[in-house]
Backbone as CSV, one residue per row, in Angstrom:
resi,resn,N_x,N_y,N_z,CA_x,CA_y,CA_z,C_x,C_y,C_z
1,MET,42.907,38.798,102.578,42.815,39.770,101.514,44.207,40.288,101.190
2,ALA,44.545,40.321,99.925,45.876,40.749,99.496,46.040,42.254,99.653
3,GLN,47.260,42.668,99.973,47.535,44.096,100.097,47.659,44.730,98.723
4,LYS,47.310,46.017,98.660,47.465,46.744,97.414,48.956,47.013,97.189
5,PRO,49.398,46.973,95.939,50.799,47.278,95.678,51.091,48.750,95.997
6,ILE,52.290,49.020,96.471,52.691,50.384,96.795,52.950,51.129,95.489
7,LYS,52.289,52.267,95.345,52.463,53.049,94.128,53.674,53.964,94.249
8,LYS,54.331,54.181,93.135,55.440,55.126,93.089,54.856,56.534,93.161
9,LYS,55.557,57.432,93.880,55.080,58.805,93.980,55.162,59.472,92.625
10,ARG,54.201,60.341,92.365,54.218,61.113,91.133,55.363,62.110,91.179
11,LYS,55.608,62.733,90.057,56.767,63.611,89.899,56.823,64.730,90.945
12,THR,55.729,65.451,91.125,55.710,66.571,92.060,55.837,66.097,93.497
13,ALA,55.121,65.037,93.859,55.189,64.511,95.219,56.597,64.038,95.544
14,ALA,57.242,63.383,94.586,58.614,62.923,94.795,59.559,64.105,94.977
15,PHE,59.349,65.164,94.208,60.199,66.355,94.326,60.094,66.955,95.719
16,TYR,58.873,67.190,96.191,58.701,67.800,97.505,59.158,66.880,98.632
17,ALA,59.052,65.578,98.447,59.520,64.641,99.467,61.031,64.698,99.617
18,SER,61.727,64.967,98.521,63.188,64.984,98.566,63.774,66.388,98.709
19,ASN,62.937,67.426,98.754,63.398,68.808,98.897,62.617,69.502,100.012
20,PRO,63.054,69.333,101.265,62.290,69.889,102.385,62.171,71.412,102.363
21,GLU,63.176,72.111,101.868,63.088,73.575,101.802,62.005,74.009,100.812
22,ALA,61.956,73.335,99.669,60.928,73.640,98.678,59.542,73.313,99.224
23,ARG,59.447,72.231,99.988,58.158,71.848,100.570,57.689,72.900,101.572
24,LYS,58.626,73.423,102.384,58.274,74.476,103.337,57.797,75.729,102.615
25,LYS,58.486,76.073,101.538,58.122,77.263,100.764,56.722,77.101,100.167
26,LYS,56.440,75.911,99.625,55.120,75.654,99.038,54.032,75.672,100.117
27,ALA,54.320,75.084,101.277,53.347,75.069,102.367,53.024,76.484,102.825
28,ALA,54.038,77.343,102.880,53.823,78.739,103.279,52.972,79.457,102.241
29,TYR,53.266,79.232,100.969,52.476,79.852,99.897,51.031,79.366,99.955
30,ASP,50.832,78.053,100.087,49.482,77.488,100.122,48.676,78.037,101.302
31,LYS,49.330,78.162,102.456,48.658,78.685,103.637,48.185,80.117,103.384
32,LYS,49.053,80.912,102.775,48.705,82.304,102.477,47.576,82.369,101.438
33,TYR,47.681,81.566,100.393,46.689,81.566,99.310,45.308,81.141,99.812
34,HIS,45.262,80.054,100.566,43.977,79.511,101.005,43.348,80.295,102.147
35,SER,44.080,81.271,102.712,43.505,82.089,103.772,42.995,83.432,103.246
36,THR,43.042,83.633,101.924,42.538,84.893,101.353,41.006,84.918,101.423
37,PRO,40.432,86.104,101.465,38.961,86.207,101.522,38.270,85.529,100.334
38,GLU,38.888,85.577,99.147,38.275,84.955,97.969,38.164,83.439,98.125
39,ARG,39.233,82.808,98.626,39.221,81.353,98.816,38.231,80.957,99.907
40,LYS,38.179,81.741,100.975,37.248,81.438,102.065,35.806,81.537,101.570
41,LYS,35.526,82.563,100.759,34.183,82.735,100.206,33.827,81.566,99.292
42,TYR,34.791,81.148,98.458,34.597,80.033,97.529,34.227,78.761,98.294
43,ARG,34.994,78.453,99.343,34.721,77.255,100.130,33.388,77.368,100.866
44,ALA,33.088,78.564,101.364,31.824,78.769,102.091,30.616,78.566,101.171
45,GLU,30.722,79.022,99.923,29.625,78.835,98.964,29.357,77.361,98.718
46,LEU,30.422,76.592,98.534,30.250,75.160,98.283,29.678,74.453,99.503
47,LEU,30.153,74.812,100.690,29.642,74.195,101.910,28.172,74.536,102.123
48,ALA,27.804,75.795,101.877,26.401,76.198,102.028,25.510,75.418,101.069
49,GLU,25.978,75.196,99.859,25.191,74.430,98.880,25.064,72.967,99.303
50,ARG,26.144,72.404,99.841,26.082,71.014,100.333,25.075,70.902,101.481
51,ARG,25.078,71.894,102.369,24.123,71.892,103.482,22.697,72.018,102.963
52,ARG,22.483,72.907,101.990,21.147,73.107,101.416,20.620,71.816,100.804
53,ARG,21.522,71.054,100.180,21.109,69.803,99.533,21.057,68.627,100.508
54,GLY,21.528,68.828,101.724,21.500,67.771,102.730,22.552,66.706,102.530
55,ILE,23.662,67.044,101.904,24.716,66.046,101.671,26.005,66.406,102.386
56,ASP,25.990,67.436,103.225,27.186,67.853,103.949,27.607,66.774,104.947
57,GLY,28.880,66.422,104.925,29.426,65.471,105.890,29.094,64.029,105.620
58,LYS,28.547,63.717,104.454,28.135,62.347,104.174,28.961,61.678,103.086
59,GLY,30.047,62.332,102.651,30.826,61.753,101.561,30.052,61.872,100.267
60,GLY,30.301,60.987,99.344,29.564,60.990,98.095,30.013,62.059,97.131
61,ASP,29.069,62.538,96.334,29.391,63.497,95.278,29.874,64.837,95.816
62,ASP,30.672,65.512,94.980,31.093,66.886,95.256,30.056,67.839,94.687
63,VAL,30.055,69.045,95.193,29.289,70.129,94.593,30.333,71.058,94.001
64,SER,30.211,71.372,92.721,31.197,72.246,92.098,30.515,73.383,91.364
65,HIS,31.268,74.456,91.175,30.753,75.613,90.446,30.719,75.309,88.952
66,VAL,29.763,75.903,88.258,29.705,75.797,86.799,29.867,77.187,86.206
67,ALA,30.130,77.250,84.922,30.445,78.506,84.254,29.356,79.560,84.413
68,GLY,28.104,79.170,84.436,27.009,80.124,84.529,26.801,80.698,85.913
69,GLY,27.547,80.215,86.906,27.417,80.717,88.264,26.628,79.812,89.180
70,GLY,26.135,78.697,88.680,25.370,77.773,89.513,26.245,76.677,90.088
71,PHE,25.591,75.623,90.559,26.284,74.492,91.153,25.801,73.207,90.493
72,ILE,26.644,72.187,90.580,26.275,70.881,90.046,26.877,69.806,90.933
73,ARG,26.135,68.719,91.124,26.694,67.555,91.823,27.538,66.793,90.834
74,GLU,28.676,66.346,91.294,29.627,65.735,90.373,30.448,64.682,91.092
75,ASN,30.821,63.658,90.357,31.685,62.617,90.885,33.002,63.256,91.341
76,PRO,33.480,62.963,92.555,34.699,63.594,93.049,35.922,63.374,92.149
77,SER,36.055,62.186,91.570,37.233,61.941,90.739,37.206,62.792,89.475
78,THR,36.028,63.044,88.950,35.900,63.907,87.773,36.191,65.357,88.145
79,ASN,35.610,65.803,89.244,35.760,67.187,89.674,37.218,67.510,90.017
80,ARG,37.865,66.646,90.775,39.209,66.946,91.262,40.283,66.697,90.217
81,ALA,39.975,65.948,89.193,40.970,65.655,88.159,40.904,66.628,86.989
82,ARG,39.920,67.517,86.999,39.701,68.379,85.844,40.935,69.170,85.445
83,ASN,41.595,69.825,86.385,42.745,70.657,86.053,44.052,70.083,86.569
84,GLY,44.035,68.845,86.985,45.227,68.284,87.604,45.918,67.246,86.750
85,HIS,46.578,66.344,87.417,47.349,65.304,86.756,46.447,64.441,85.874
86,GLY,46.917,64.116,84.704,46.187,63.205,83.838,45.488,63.865,82.672
87,ASN,45.398,65.190,82.665,44.713,65.860,81.570,45.665,66.233,80.442
88,ASN,46.909,65.859,80.541,47.882,66.205,79.513,47.541,65.567,78.174
89,ARG,46.839,64.446,78.229,46.424,63.771,77.004,45.593,64.696,76.127
90,ARG,44.687,65.396,76.787,43.757,66.257,76.077,44.487,67.466,75.480
91,LEU,45.529,67.941,76.161,46.219,69.147,75.740,47.368,68.870,74.775
92,ALA,47.913,67.671,74.838,49.069,67.356,74.007,48.644,67.174,72.549
93,PRO,49.526,67.540,71.607,49.183,67.321,70.198,49.082,65.826,69.912
94,ARG,48.175,65.480,69.061,47.987,64.069,68.716,49.046,63.601,67.746
95,ARG,49.501,62.415,67.984,50.493,61.828,67.083,49.827,60.697,66.304
96,ARG,50.015,60.708,65.052,49.425,59.644,64.227,50.456,58.581,63.949
97,ARG,49.990,57.371,63.955,50.883,56.264,63.601,50.918,56.133,62.090
98,ARG,52.078,55.960,61.579,52.185,55.761,60.138,52.050,54.292,59.820
99,ALA,51.361,54.033,58.754,51.183,52.641,58.335,52.541,52.100,57.880
100,ALA,52.894,50.956,58.412,54.202,50.363,58.078,54.124,49.455,56.880
């Protein structure tokens, strides 16, 4: 079986890989942010819902919050990509090609 080609690091990953002080600063911020009571409650709600549905620890779909306050099962790639890398297409102004 052929090996997968090595992917180039994305912009942010490359930055933190080459700037250890910045990486330490970000790690400290992330540790502080994710240890707040709000973040712990958020994670606990999702875990409780996964347990209720019997899908905890089995991989597969994510459970995510919806605007109305409920939960929905969702493909992990859709859920995790919503506000991250790759959505710039949707936010960037559209450019039209001129007929030559």
